[in-house]
C-alpha positions as CSV (number, residue, x, y, z in Angstrom):
1,M,-0.1,0.0,-0.2
2,N,1.4,3.3,-1.1
3,L,1.2,6.8,0.9
4,E,-1.4,7.8,-1.0
5,Q,-3.6,4.6,-0.5
6,T,-2.8,4.7,3.4
7,C,-4.0,8.2,3.8
8,K,-7.4,7.3,2.0
9,A,-7.8,4.3,4.1
10,I,-7.1,5.6,7.3
11,K,-9.4,9.0,6.6
12,E,-12.4,6.4,5.5
13,L,-11.8,4.1,8.3
14,K,-10.9,1.2,6.3
15,I,-7.7,1.5,8.6
16,Q,-9.1,2.1,12.1
17,G,-7.6,2.1,15.9
18,A,-4.5,3.9,17.0
19,E,-2.0,0.7,16.8
20,N,-3.0,-0.2,13.3
21,I,-3.0,3.8,12.0
22,T,0.5,3.8,13.5
23,T,1.7,0.4,12.4
24,A,0.4,1.4,8.6
25,A,2.1,5.0,8.8
26,L,5.6,3.4,9.8
27,L,5.1,1.3,7.2
28,A,4.4,3.9,4.7
29,I,7.5,5.6,5.5
30,K,9.4,2.8,5.6
31,N,8.3,2.0,2.1
32,I,8.8,5.6,0.7
33,L,12.6,5.2,2.0
34,K,12.9,2.1,0.3
35,Q,11.6,3.6,-2.9
36,S,13.4,7.2,-3.0
37,K,15.9,8.0,-5.5
38,A,17.1,11.1,-3.3
39,K,20.6,11.3,-3.5
40,K,21.3,13.9,-0.6
41,H,20.1,13.4,3.1
42,E,18.7,16.7,2.6
43,A,16.0,15.8,-0.5
44,L,15.3,12.6,1.2
45,L,14.3,14.5,4.3
46,W,12.2,16.9,2.3
47,E,10.3,13.9,0.5
48,L,10.0,12.1,4.2
49,D,8.9,15.3,5.7
50,L,5.6,15.9,3.3
51,A,4.8,12.4,3.6
52,K,4.4,13.1,7.2
53,I,2.7,16.0,6.8
54,K,-0.3,14.1,4.9
55,L,-0.2,11.2,7.3
56,F,-1.0,14.2,10.3
57,N,-3.8,15.4,8.0
58,T,-5.4,12.0,8.2
59,R,-7.1,12.1,11.8
60,S,-6.7,14.9,14.0
61,T,-7.1,13.0,17.1
62,E,-4.4,10.4,16.6
63,P,-1.2,11.2,19.1
64,E,0.1,7.8,18.9
65,M,1.0,8.1,15.1
66,R,2.4,11.4,15.6
67,N,4.8,10.2,18.7
68,Y,5.8,7.5,16.6
69,L,6.7,9.2,13.6
70,N,8.0,11.9,15.5
71,A,10.6,9.8,17.3
72,F,11.7,8.1,13.8
73,F,11.8,11.9,12.4
74,S,14.3,12.8,15.3
75,Y,16.6,10.2,14.8
76,A,16.6,11.1,10.8
77,E,17.8,14.1,11.3
78,K,21.1,12.9,12.7
79,E,21.1,9.5,10.9
80,E,22.1,9.3,7.0
81,T,22.5,6.0,6.6
82,K,19.3,4.6,4.3
83,T,19.9,1.0,6.0
84,K,20.0,2.3,9.9
85,L,17.0,5.0,8.8
86,L,14.9,1.4,8.1
87,Q,16.5,-0.4,10.8
88,K,14.7,2.4,12.9
89,I,11.5,2.0,11.6
90,D,11.5,-2.1,12.2
91,Q,12.7,-1.1,15.9
92,L,9.9,1.4,16.6
93,L,7.4,-1.2,14.6
94,K,9.1,-3.7,17.4
95,E,8.5,-1.8,20.0
96,Q,5.2,-0.8,19.4
97,K,4.3,-4.5,19.4
98,A,6.1,-5.3,22.6
99,N,3.9,-2.3,24.3
100,K,0.7,-3.7,23.1
101,E,1.6,-7.5,24.7
102,K,2.5,-5.8,27.7
103,I,-0.7,-4.0,28.0
104,V,-2.6,-7.3,27.4
105,F,-0.3,-9.2,29.9
106,Y,-1.2,-6.2,32.5
107,G,-4.8,-6.3,31.3
108,T,-5.3,-9.8,31.4
109,K,-4.0,-10.0,35.2
110,L,-6.7,-7.4,36.2
111,I,-9.4,-9.1,34.8
112,H,-8.7,-12.6,35.9
113,K,-10.9,-10.9,38.7
114,H,-13.6,-10.2,37.1
115,T,-16.2,-12.0,35.1
116,K,-18.5,-9.6,33.7
117,V,-17.0,-6.9,31.3
118,Y,-18.8,-3.9,29.6
119,T,-16.7,-2.6,26.7
120,H,-17.9,0.5,23.9
121,C,-17.2,0.6,20.4
122,H,-13.5,-1.6,19.1
123,A,-10.0,-1.5,20.2
124,S,-7.9,-4.0,19.4
125,T,-6.1,-3.9,22.9
126,V,-9.2,-4.1,24.7
127,T,-10.5,-7.4,22.4
128,N,-6.9,-9.0,22.8
129,I,-7.0,-9.0,26.1
130,L,-10.6,-10.6,26.7
131,K,-9.6,-13.3,23.7
132,K,-6.6,-14.1,26.3
133,V,-8.6,-14.8,29.4
134,K,-11.3,-16.7,27.7
135,Q,-10.5,-19.6,29.8
136,K,-12.0,-18.1,32.6
137,K,-15.3,-18.0,30.7
138,I,-16.1,-14.5,31.1
139,I,-19.4,-12.7,29.9
140,V,-19.0,-9.0,27.8
141,Y,-21.4,-6.7,27.6
142,N,-20.9,-3.9,24.4
143,T,-22.7,-1.3,22.6
144,E,-22.8,-0.6,18.9
145,T,-21.3,2.7,19.1
146,R,-23.2,4.5,16.2
147,P,-22.9,5.9,13.7
148,L,-20.1,3.5,12.1
149,L,-21.0,0.7,14.4
150,Q,-17.9,-0.1,15.4
151,G,-19.1,-2.4,18.8
152,R,-20.5,-4.7,16.0
153,K,-17.0,-5.3,15.2
154,T,-16.0,-6.1,18.6
155,A,-19.4,-8.5,19.4
156,T,-18.2,-10.7,16.0
157,E,-14.5,-10.7,16.7
158,L,-15.1,-11.9,20.4
159,A,-18.1,-14.2,19.8
160,K,-15.7,-15.8,17.3
161,A,-13.2,-16.6,20.0
162,H,-15.9,-18.1,21.4
163,I,-16.5,-15.4,24.0
164,P,-20.5,-15.1,25.0
165,V,-21.5,-11.1,23.9
166,H,-24.4,-9.3,25.1
167,H,-24.9,-6.8,22.5
168,Y,-27.1,-3.4,23.3
169,V,-28.1,-0.1,21.2
170,D,-26.2,2.8,22.6
171,A,-29.3,4.1,24.0
172,S,-29.6,1.1,26.7
173,M,-25.7,1.6,27.3
174,C,-27.3,2.1,31.3
175,N,-28.7,-1.1,31.0
176,A,-25.3,-2.9,29.9
177,I,-23.3,-1.0,32.3
178,K,-25.4,-2.2,35.3
179,E,-24.8,-5.9,34.5
180,A,-21.2,-5.7,34.4
181,D,-18.5,-5.8,37.2
182,C,-16.1,-3.8,35.1
183,I,-15.4,-1.3,32.6
184,L,-12.7,-2.0,29.9
185,I,-12.2,0.8,27.5
186,G,-9.6,1.9,24.9
187,A,-8.2,5.8,23.8
188,D,-7.4,7.7,20.9
189,A,-5.6,10.3,23.1
190,I,-4.7,11.3,26.5
191,T,-3.9,15.0,27.8
192,S,-3.4,16.9,30.4
193,E,-7.1,17.4,30.7
194,G,-8.5,14.0,30.6
195,V,-8.9,10.6,28.1
196,Y,-10.2,11.1,24.5
197,N,-12.2,8.1,23.4
198,K,-15.4,7.5,20.9
199,I,-18.3,9.4,21.4
200,G,-20.3,8.0,24.0
201,S,-17.3,7.8,26.4
202,E,-18.0,10.3,28.5
203,L,-21.7,9.4,29.0
204,L,-20.1,5.6,29.9
205,A,-17.8,6.9,32.2
206,I,-20.7,9.3,34.3
207,L,-22.5,6.1,34.3
208,A,-19.8,4.0,35.7
209,N,-19.1,6.5,38.6
210,H,-22.7,6.4,39.3
211,Y,-23.2,2.7,39.7
212,H,-19.6,2.2,41.4
213,K,-18.2,0.4,38.5
214,P,-14.5,0.5,38.2
215,L,-13.4,1.6,34.6
216,Y,-9.8,1.2,33.3
217,I,-8.5,2.7,30.0
218,C,-6.1,0.5,27.8
219,A,-3.6,2.8,26.4
220,S,0.4,3.0,25.4
221,L,2.3,6.5,27.1
222,Y,2.5,6.8,23.1
223,K,-0.8,7.9,23.2
224,Y,0.3,10.9,25.2
225,D,-0.8,14.5,23.3
226,A,1.0,17.7,24.9
227,H,-0.9,19.8,23.1
228,K,-4.8,20.5,23.3
229,E,-6.9,17.8,21.8
230,S,-9.3,19.1,18.8
231,I,-12.2,16.7,18.3
232,E,-13.0,15.6,14.8
233,E,-16.0,16.1,13.0
234,R,-17.3,13.3,11.1
235,S,-19.3,13.9,7.9
236,P,-23.3,14.3,8.7
237,K,-23.6,11.7,6.1
238,E,-22.6,9.1,8.3
239,I,-25.8,10.2,10.6
240,W,-28.2,11.1,7.8
241,T,-28.7,11.8,4.7
242,T,-31.6,14.5,5.1
243,T,-31.9,17.3,2.9
244,E,-34.1,19.1,5.5
245,K,-32.9,22.8,5.7
246,N,-33.6,23.3,9.4
247,I,-31.8,20.1,10.6
248,F,-28.5,20.6,12.0
249,M,-25.9,17.8,12.3
250,H,-23.2,16.9,15.0
251,N,-21.4,14.0,14.3
252,P,-18.4,14.5,16.6
253,A,-15.9,11.1,16.8
254,F,-14.9,11.6,20.1
255,E,-15.4,13.2,23.5
256,K,-13.3,13.7,26.8
257,I,-13.5,11.5,30.0
258,H,-12.2,13.2,33.4
259,F,-9.8,11.4,35.3
260,K,-11.9,11.4,38.2
261,H,-14.2,8.7,36.5
262,I,-11.2,6.5,36.0
263,K,-9.8,3.9,38.1
264,G,-6.7,3.0,36.3
265,I,-5.1,3.1,32.8
266,I,-3.1,0.2,31.5
267,C,0.0,0.9,29.9
268,E,3.4,-0.8,29.0
269,Q,4.7,0.2,32.6
270,G,1.6,-1.5,34.2
271,I,-1.9,-0.3,36.0
272,L,-1.3,3.4,36.4
273,K,-3.2,6.1,38.2
274,P,-3.7,8.8,35.8
275,K,-1.3,11.4,37.5
276,E,1.0,8.6,37.3
277,F,0.7,8.0,33.8
278,L,1.2,11.4,32.8
279,K,4.0,11.6,34.6
280,K,6.1,8.5,32.6
281,A,4.4,9.4,29.4
282,K,6.2,13.0,29.4
283,T,9.1,11.3,29.6
284,I,9.3,9.2,26.5
């Protein structure tokens, strides 16, 4: 897949999930490195930088991708050998995979204490944790996640792994949460102000607090964003194609969860309190 195809697939959500987007972006940069005919390092950096800008512009709420690409470019500014640049891409891809495996490890240890888990939308790290503990016979409750119904992807994936899933419409989130004994979701970005995740996440956090259900976030330290997050506004056509002039459509992709509603963040360094997560994330 070339750069243009990768960017198009990310924008159209054919590639979704922070980890998958990061992997695709790194592979796109690797492909450009392999094919570049630039004879000078400055020309190569210029070519790569144009690609980075295009990748950054695909989605506004993708700090993990930006952080991994920035790590590569920080290295590329000092290293001119193409072979070593390609090795750096491979190193980052291995690091990303290892971090995800560590999150699954810590998440599995946590879920062994619970039997009924609620989740919202689709996060590959969350589904990997749940599939890892399937021998414990857990039950999953999840919501459909309108308007693009990513929750169905979660339900289908877990059902194929022989995990029983109770699937609810978003409006029935309250009922789903009451059935669970803990909540496990992913994150698209984490800032000093809170956790940003799929629309509906703020509501589930408030309900979790109301019903005294512990809420855990699964996220790498690379999802930290030092800047203020901008909420992506998706096309209104995803909701409704009405032509009525006096109907104004709103389709935000994400919303913010306040740290006060979060029991812990499961990351590659363990299960951390939000303040501890922020402290460690700022050092990577």
